[in-house]
C-alpha positions in Angstrom: 152.0 167.0 -103.7 153.6 169.2 -106.3 155.9 172.1 -105.8 153.2 174.5 -106.6 150.8 173.0 -103.9 153.6 173.4 -101.4 154.4 177.0 -102.2 151.0 178.3 -103.5 149.2 181.0 -101.5 145.5 180.9 -102.3 143.7 184.1 -102.6 140.6 184.6 -100.3 138.3 184.7 -103.3 138.4 184.6 -107.2 140.5 187.2 -108.8 140.4 188.5 -112.4 143.9 188.9 -113.1 147.5 187.4 -112.5 151.0 188.9 -113.1 153.6 186.3 -114.2 157.3 186.6 -114.2 159.3 183.5 -115.3 162.9 184.1 -114.4 166.0 182.0 -114.9 166.0 181.2 -111.2 162.5 181.8 -109.8 159.0 181.9 -111.2 156.7 184.3 -109.5 152.9 185.0 -109.7 151.1 188.0 -108.2 147.4 188.6 -107.9 145.5 191.8 -107.0 144.5 191.9 -103.3 146.5 188.8 -102.6 150.1 189.8 -103.4 152.7 187.1 -104.4 150.8 183.8 -104.8 153.7 181.8 -105.9 157.6 182.1 -105.6 159.2 178.9 -106.6 162.3 177.6 -108.4 161.8 177.9 -112.2 161.6 174.8 -114.4 164.2 174.4 -117.1 165.2 178.0 -118.2 168.4 178.7 -120.0 169.5 182.4 -120.0 165.9 183.5 -119.7 164.6 181.1 -122.3 162.1 178.5 -121.2 163.5 175.1 -122.6 160.7 172.9 -121.2 157.3 174.4 -120.9 155.7 171.4 -119.2 156.8 172.2 -115.6 155.8 175.9 -116.0 152.4 175.0 -117.5 151.7 172.6 -114.6 152.7 175.3 -112.0 150.8 178.1 -113.7 147.7 176.0 -114.3 147.5 175.2 -110.6 147.8 178.9 -109.8 145.3 179.9 -112.3 142.8 177.3 -111.2 143.2 178.4 -107.6 143.0 182.1 -108.4 140.4 182.3 -111.3 138.2 179.2 -110.6 136.4 177.8 -113.5 135.1 181.1 -115.0 137.9 182.7 -117.1 135.6 185.4 -118.6 137.2 188.8 -118.3 140.5 187.5 -116.8 143.9 189.0 -117.7 147.4 187.7 -117.4 150.2 190.3 -117.4 153.3 188.4 -118.7 156.8 189.8 -118.1 159.6 189.2 -120.6 163.2 190.5 -121.0 163.3 193.6 -123.1 165.4 192.0 -125.8 163.5 188.7 -125.9 163.2 187.6 -129.5 159.7 187.3 -131.2 159.9 183.5 -131.1 160.7 183.4 -127.4 157.9 185.9 -126.6 155.4 184.0 -128.8 156.2 180.7 -127.1 155.7 182.3 -123.7 152.4 183.8 -124.7 151.1 180.5 -126.0 152.1 178.8 -122.8 150.1 181.3 -120.8 147.2 181.5 -123.2 146.6 177.8 -122.6 145.6 178.7 -119.1 142.4 180.1 -120.6 142.6 183.8 -119.7 140.5 186.1 -121.9 143.5 188.2 -122.6 147.3 188.0 -122.3 149.2 191.3 -122.1 153.0 191.4 -122.4 155.2 193.9 -120.5 159.0 194.5 -120.6 160.5 193.5 -117.3 162.3 196.9 -117.0 159.0 198.8 -117.4 157.5 196.6 -114.7 160.3 197.2 -112.3 160.1 201.0 -112.9 156.4 200.9 -112.2 157.0 199.3 -108.9 159.8 201.6 -107.9 157.7 204.8 -108.6 156.9 207.5 -108.4 155.5 207.8 -111.9 156.9 210.6 -113.9 158.4 211.6 -117.2 162.0 211.8 -118.1 164.8 209.3 -118.7 165.4 206.3 -116.5 168.1 203.7 -116.6 167.1 200.3 -115.2 169.8 197.7 -114.5 168.4 194.2 -113.8 170.9 192.0 -112.1 169.5 188.5 -112.5 170.6 184.9 -111.9 171.6 184.3 -115.5 171.1 187.6 -117.3 172.2 191.2 -116.8 170.0 193.7 -118.6 170.3 197.4 -119.0 167.3 199.4 -120.3 166.8 203.1 -121.1 163.3 204.2 -120.4 162.0 207.6 -121.6 158.6 208.6 -120.4 157.9 205.0 -119.5 158.8 203.6 -123.0 161.9 201.5 -123.9 164.3 203.8 -125.9 167.3 201.4 -126.0 168.5 198.3 -124.2 171.4 195.9 -123.9 171.5 192.3 -122.6 174.4 190.2 -121.4 174.2 186.4 -120.9 175.9 186.7 -117.5 174.4 186.8 -114.0 174.9 185.9 -110.4 175.1 182.2 -111.1 178.3 182.9 -113.2 180.2 184.6 -110.4 183.1 182.5 -109.1 182.7 180.7 -105.9 184.8 181.4 -102.8 186.5 184.8 -103.5 183.3 186.8 -103.6 184.3 188.6 -106.9 181.5 190.5 -108.6 183.8 191.9 -111.3 182.3 189.9 -114.3 178.8 191.2 -113.7 179.8 194.8 -112.8 182.0 194.8 -115.9 179.1 193.7 -118.1 176.6 196.1 -116.6 178.9 199.1 -116.7 180.0 198.3 -120.3 176.3 198.2 -121.4 175.7 201.6 -119.9 178.8 203.1 -121.6 177.6 201.6 -124.9 174.1 203.1 -124.5 175.7 206.5 -123.6 178.1 206.4 -126.6 175.2 205.8 -129.0 172.8 208.3 -127.4 172.3 211.5 -129.4 169.6 213.0 -127.1 171.3 213.3 -123.7 168.8 210.8 -122.2 171.4 208.5 -120.7 173.3 211.4 -119.1 170.1 212.7 -117.7 169.2 209.2 -116.4 172.6 208.9 -114.7 172.1 212.2 -113.0 168.6 211.1 -111.9 169.9 207.9 -110.4 170.1 204.3 -111.7 167.3 201.9 -110.7 168.7 198.5 -109.8 166.4 195.5 -109.7 166.8 191.7 -109.6 168.4 189.5 -107.0 171.8 191.2 -107.5 170.5 194.4 -106.0 170.7 192.6 -102.6 174.4 192.1 -103.1 175.9 195.2 -101.4 179.3 194.3 -102.6 178.0 194.3 -106.2 176.0 197.5 -106.0 178.7 199.5 -104.3 181.2 198.5 -107.0 178.8 199.3 -109.7 178.0 202.7 -108.3 181.7 203.5 -108.3 182.2 202.3 -111.9 179.2 204.4 -113.2 179.9 207.4 -111.0 176.2 207.6 -110.3 173.8 207.1 -107.4 172.0 203.8 -107.4 168.4 203.6 -106.4 167.5 200.1 -105.2 164.0 198.8 -105.8 162.0 197.8 -102.7 162.2 194.0 -102.4 164.2 193.9 -105.6 164.0 190.1 -106.1 160.2 190.5 -106.7 160.0 194.0 -107.9 159.3 192.9 -111.5 156.3 190.8 -110.8 155.0 193.4 -108.3 155.3 196.1 -110.8 153.6 194.0 -113.4 150.9 193.6 -110.9 150.4 197.4 -110.6 150.2 197.6 -114.4 147.7 194.7 -114.3 145.5 196.4 -111.7 145.4 199.5 -113.9 144.5 197.3 -116.9 141.7 195.7 -115.0 140.3 199.1 -114.0 140.6 200.5 -117.5 140.6 197.6 -119.9 141.0 199.7 -123.0 144.1 201.6 -121.7 146.5 198.7 -121.6 149.7 199.5 -123.6 151.5 196.6 -125.3 155.2 196.5 -125.3 
């Protein structure tokens, strides 16, 4: 029995869409009306880059077969990716998902997905800090669109064992926010800091980390509900909107 079979929650009936988030630590899949169908350790992933597609394809194929059945007509997969993922990385991920046979693959920035789940929807600037296992990402959204972003190849897995120090990740996140602020000519970063910084990813569950980050930024932090799965759940909300209004999907 594969890991997918052990962890997969089968939907009650066939669904028309899946949201997929392949993280450095966990791979998560969400379906409308069923919630998170799979939340399992990722296959070989290095700093957010899939280095061996085979384990992921096997897992996703099993999930897609259970969720879609044989008929793939009209199906959609909403695929999350880091904001600063390169074109080759994004294309490779899309090819991997396209092999599942959905009628359409739509890509979405992970920060936009996390913001969609955090709600409520609205205009104005928003800073999203994603504290992941191997990556720390800071994104400035303005009216739901990516205005600027920074990515550091450091995450929870890099923190030293034993002493509980969160300094490396806090230093990286705060430094990226300062760099965005220094280069901003519109006042959006300041407005976002005043509004409150949205924190997603597994690191949002580390109160020692978030407390120190809030102090360094001098800003209120807004923790996403169930932050470890906020990205895939937000992608699921965007997916549901796409399924209701197929022509309204916005590509990132």
